[in-house]
C-alpha positions as CSV (number, residue, x, y, z in Angstrom):
1,M,14.0,-16.2,4.6
2,Y,12.5,-19.3,2.8
3,A,9.5,-18.1,0.6
4,E,7.2,-20.4,-1.4
5,K,6.5,-18.9,-4.8
6,A,3.5,-19.1,-7.1
7,V,1.6,-17.5,-9.8
8,I,-2.0,-17.0,-8.9
9,R,-4.7,-16.5,-11.3
10,V,-7.0,-13.6,-10.1
11,H,-9.5,-11.2,-11.3
12,R,-10.0,-10.4,-15.1
13,D,-7.8,-13.7,-15.6
14,L,-4.6,-12.0,-14.8
15,Q,-1.9,-13.8,-13.0
16,V,-0.1,-12.6,-10.0
17,H,3.4,-13.6,-8.8
18,T,3.4,-14.1,-5.1
19,W,5.8,-15.0,-2.1
20,F,4.6,-16.9,1.0
21,Y,6.8,-16.9,4.0
22,P,5.5,-19.4,6.3
23,N,5.8,-19.5,9.9
24,P,5.1,-22.8,11.6
25,E,4.3,-21.3,14.9
26,A,1.8,-18.6,13.5
27,E,-1.9,-18.8,13.3
28,S,-2.4,-15.7,11.4
29,T,-1.5,-14.6,8.0
30,I,-0.7,-11.0,6.8
31,I,-0.8,-9.8,3.2
32,L,1.2,-6.6,2.2
33,V,0.2,-4.2,-0.6
34,N,2.8,-2.2,-2.3
35,G,2.7,1.6,-3.2
36,S,2.7,2.7,-6.8
37,L,5.9,2.2,-9.0
38,A,7.0,-0.4,-6.4
39,T,7.4,-4.0,-6.0
40,S,7.2,-6.5,-3.3
41,A,11.2,-6.0,-2.7
42,S,10.2,-2.6,-1.1
43,F,8.8,-4.6,2.1
44,G,12.3,-6.1,2.9
45,Q,12.5,-4.2,6.1
46,T,8.9,-4.8,7.0
47,L,9.3,-8.4,6.4
48,R,12.0,-8.5,9.0
49,Y,9.8,-7.7,11.9
50,L,6.4,-9.4,10.6
51,Q,7.7,-12.7,9.5
52,P,8.5,-14.0,13.2
53,L,5.0,-13.0,14.0
54,F,2.9,-14.2,11.0
55,N,2.8,-16.1,7.9
56,V,3.5,-13.4,5.3
57,V,2.3,-12.9,1.7
58,L,3.8,-10.6,-0.8
59,F,3.0,-10.0,-4.3
60,D,3.5,-7.8,-7.4
61,Q,0.6,-6.2,-9.2
62,P,0.0,-7.7,-12.7
63,Y,1.8,-4.9,-14.5
64,S,5.0,-4.9,-12.2
65,G,8.0,-6.9,-11.1
66,H,7.7,-10.6,-11.4
67,S,4.1,-10.7,-12.3
68,R,4.7,-8.6,-15.6
69,A,6.0,-11.5,-17.5
70,Y,2.7,-13.5,-17.1
71,N,0.4,-10.9,-18.3
72,G,2.3,-8.9,-21.3
73,N,0.9,-5.6,-22.2
74,Q,-2.7,-5.8,-20.7
75,L,-5.2,-3.2,-20.5
76,L,-4.6,-0.6,-17.8
77,I,-5.9,-1.6,-14.4
78,G,-7.5,0.8,-12.2
79,K,-7.6,0.9,-8.3
80,E,-10.9,-0.9,-8.3
81,D,-9.2,-3.7,-10.3
82,E,-6.5,-3.8,-7.8
83,A,-9.0,-4.0,-4.8
84,L,-10.7,-7.0,-6.4
85,I,-7.2,-8.7,-7.0
86,L,-6.4,-8.2,-3.3
87,L,-9.7,-9.7,-2.4
88,D,-8.9,-12.7,-4.4
89,L,-5.3,-13.1,-2.8
90,I,-7.0,-12.8,0.5
91,E,-9.1,-15.7,-0.2
92,H,-6.5,-17.7,-1.8
93,F,-4.2,-17.4,1.2
94,R,-6.7,-17.1,3.8
95,A,-5.3,-14.1,5.1
96,D,-6.8,-12.3,8.1
97,Q,-4.6,-9.1,8.2
98,V,-3.5,-6.6,5.7
99,L,-0.7,-4.0,5.6
100,S,-0.5,-1.2,2.8
101,F,2.0,1.2,2.0
102,S,1.4,4.6,0.5
103,W,-1.1,4.6,-2.6
104,G,-1.4,0.9,-2.0
105,G,-4.0,2.2,0.8
106,V,-6.3,3.1,-2.0
107,A,-6.8,-0.5,-3.4
108,T,-6.8,-1.7,0.2
109,M,-9.6,0.3,1.7
110,L,-11.6,-0.1,-1.3
111,A,-11.3,-4.1,-0.7
112,L,-11.8,-3.5,3.0
113,A,-15.1,-1.7,2.3
114,Q,-16.5,-5.1,1.0
115,R,-15.9,-6.4,4.4
116,P,-14.1,-9.6,3.7
117,E,-15.0,-11.9,6.3
118,R,-11.5,-13.1,6.9
119,I,-9.8,-9.7,7.7
120,K,-9.8,-8.8,11.2
121,R,-7.7,-5.7,11.2
122,A,-5.6,-3.5,8.8
123,V,-2.5,-1.2,9.0
124,I,-2.4,1.8,6.4
125,T,1.1,3.4,6.2
126,S,1.8,6.5,4.7
127,F,-1.4,7.7,3.4
128,S,-4.0,10.3,4.1
129,P,-7.4,11.3,2.9
130,I,-6.2,14.9,1.8
131,I,-4.2,15.9,-1.2
132,N,-2.4,18.8,0.4
133,P,-0.5,21.3,-1.4
134,A,2.8,19.3,-1.3
135,M,1.1,16.2,-2.8
136,Q,-0.7,18.2,-5.2
137,D,2.6,19.5,-6.6
138,Y,4.3,16.1,-6.5
139,L,1.3,14.5,-8.4
140,A,1.1,17.4,-11.0
141,R,5.1,17.1,-11.7
142,G,4.6,13.3,-11.8
143,K,1.9,13.3,-14.2
144,A,4.0,15.5,-16.6
145,Y,7.1,13.4,-16.4
146,L,5.1,10.2,-16.7
147,A,3.2,11.2,-19.7
148,A,6.7,12.3,-21.4
149,C,8.2,9.0,-20.1
150,D,11.3,11.1,-18.8
151,R,12.8,8.4,-16.8
152,Q,15.5,10.8,-15.2
153,Q,13.0,13.3,-14.2
154,I,10.9,10.4,-12.6
155,G,13.5,9.0,-10.6
156,N,14.9,12.5,-9.3
157,L,11.3,13.5,-8.6
158,I,10.6,10.6,-6.3
159,N,14.3,11.0,-4.4
160,E,13.6,14.8,-3.9
161,T,10.1,14.6,-2.6
162,I,8.6,11.6,-0.9
163,G,12.2,10.0,-0.8
164,E,14.0,13.1,0.6
165,F,14.8,11.4,4.0
166,L,16.1,7.9,2.4
167,P,19.7,6.9,3.0
168,P,21.8,7.6,0.0
169,L,22.2,3.7,-0.8
170,F,18.3,3.3,-0.8
171,K,18.0,6.7,-3.1
172,R,20.4,5.2,-5.6
173,C,18.4,1.8,-5.7
174,N,15.2,3.9,-5.8
175,F,16.4,5.8,-8.7
176,R,17.8,2.6,-10.8
177,H,14.4,0.8,-10.4
178,V,12.1,3.8,-11.1
179,S,14.0,5.0,-14.1
180,S,14.2,1.7,-15.5
181,L,10.6,0.7,-15.7
182,D,8.6,-0.4,-18.6
183,E,6.6,2.4,-20.3
184,H,3.4,0.3,-19.5
185,E,4.3,0.8,-15.9
186,Y,4.5,4.5,-16.2
187,A,1.3,4.4,-17.9
188,Q,-0.2,2.4,-15.0
189,M,1.1,5.2,-12.6
190,L,-0.3,8.0,-14.9
191,L,-3.7,6.3,-14.7
192,H,-3.6,6.2,-10.9
193,I,-2.5,9.9,-10.7
194,R,-5.5,11.0,-13.0
195,Q,-8.0,8.9,-10.9
196,V,-7.0,10.6,-7.8
197,L,-6.8,14.2,-9.4
198,E,-10.1,14.0,-11.2
199,L,-12.1,12.8,-8.2
200,D,-13.1,14.8,-5.3
201,S,-11.5,13.6,-2.0
202,S,-14.7,13.2,-0.1
203,Q,-15.9,11.1,-3.0
204,Y,-12.8,9.2,-3.3
205,M,-12.8,8.2,0.1
206,S,-16.5,7.7,0.9
207,C,-15.7,3.8,1.0
208,V,-13.9,4.2,4.3
209,S,-17.0,4.6,6.4
210,N,-18.0,1.2,5.4
211,I,-15.0,-0.5,6.8
212,D,-15.9,-1.8,10.4
213,I,-12.6,-3.5,11.3
214,P,-9.9,-1.8,13.5
215,L,-7.5,0.4,11.3
216,L,-4.2,1.8,12.2
217,F,-2.8,4.7,10.1
218,V,1.0,5.1,10.5
219,N,2.6,8.3,9.2
220,G,6.0,10.0,9.6
221,T,6.1,13.2,11.3
222,W,8.5,14.7,8.7
223,D,6.1,13.5,5.9
224,K,4.9,16.5,4.0
225,Y,3.0,14.5,1.5
226,T,0.9,12.1,3.4
227,S,1.1,14.1,6.8
228,A,0.2,12.7,10.1
229,E,-2.0,15.7,10.9
230,D,-3.8,15.1,7.5
231,A,-4.1,11.3,8.4
232,L,-6.0,12.3,11.5
233,H,-9.2,13.1,9.2
234,F,-9.7,9.4,9.0
235,G,-11.1,9.6,12.3
236,N,-14.0,11.4,10.8
237,L,-14.6,8.5,8.2
238,A,-13.4,5.1,9.9
239,P,-15.4,4.3,13.0
240,R,-12.5,2.2,14.5
241,A,-9.4,4.4,13.3
242,E,-6.3,4.6,15.4
243,F,-3.1,6.7,14.7
244,A,0.6,6.3,15.2
245,R,3.1,8.9,14.4
246,I,6.7,8.0,13.8
247,A,9.1,10.7,14.9
248,H,11.9,12.3,12.7
249,T,10.7,10.1,9.8
250,G,9.4,10.9,6.3
251,H,7.1,9.0,3.8
252,F,9.3,5.7,3.8
253,L,9.0,5.2,7.6
254,D,11.0,1.9,8.3
255,L,13.5,2.3,5.4
256,E,14.8,5.5,6.4
257,H,16.9,4.8,9.6
258,K,17.3,2.3,12.4
259,T,15.2,4.2,15.1
260,A,12.4,4.6,12.5
261,W,12.3,0.7,12.0
262,Q,12.2,0.2,15.6
263,D,9.4,2.6,16.4
264,T,7.6,1.6,13.3
265,R,7.8,-2.1,14.3
266,A,6.6,-1.3,18.0
267,A,3.7,0.5,16.5
268,V,2.6,-1.9,14.3
269,E,3.3,-5.0,16.6
270,S,1.2,-3.5,19.4
271,F,-1.7,-3.0,17.0
272,V,-1.6,-6.5,15.1
273,L,-0.9,-8.6,18.2
274,R,-3.8,-7.2,20.3
275,E,-6.9,-9.1,20.5
276,V,-9.7,-7.9,18.5
277,R,-13.0,-6.9,20.2
278,E,-16.2,-8.0,18.5
279,E,-18.4,-5.0,17.7
280,P,-21.8,-4.7,15.9
281,V,-21.5,-4.9,12.1
282,R,-22.8,-1.9,10.5
283,P,-25.0,-2.1,7.3
284,R,-23.3,-2.6,3.9
285,Q,-23.2,0.5,1.7
286,L,-20.9,0.0,-1.1
287,A,-20.2,-2.6,-3.7
288,L,-17.4,-3.0,-6.3
289,A,-18.1,-4.0,-9.9
290,G,-17.2,-7.4,-10.6
């Protein structure tokens, strides 16, 4: 698939490498937000079903992938910074829909809490508002391995936990990618873990109640770390939340097997192609620091 590549200057004078996949027949543009330690390459299977429907934007965070060469070893970037980067990219590409994966959901919802006028709906995949015991253990072990820069243990940890249902080929690719990252990228992930562990979950997710657009939360029924049951708690926070469970599937959803890809595609397509009902706008409550 043809992509227009560009480096975009964003928040804090950072530079972000982007890929824009144009669809001449599409009137809508969707932007995809990576999870931690991931790059835009992780959305290969997602792109297969979104590109026929939309213009699609992929990007690497300033500290990772193709963007890293344009920024050097910058100061560490928090999730609030990532939210402001996303808002800049939404404006630049005139995106009206968002899809995030895993911990990319934090920055996405912080951005959506600012109610960007262009965005009409969002899909949040493999994320929940609760740090359950399985996730707590994963984060604690990850924190120790990242602090020690233990590359092999980091790679093994991901494949043995959130990646347990990935096919062998994807596990090998995952290990090669994660175990070969720059130390600065490990420091970034360590910062994200500390941000999550040091904040009360209700405080951390308080922004969600300010999101007034339709949200679809998609989780795998085999995912112990961001479980479909835990994701349902977003219903108490997000006024227009909907939920989809992908059967016989873990954290990585459409990467795990063909049926998971088909079921994830069906859930996402039925949501993103639906006409958005206009509803009264609720009062603004939160604002990010500039």
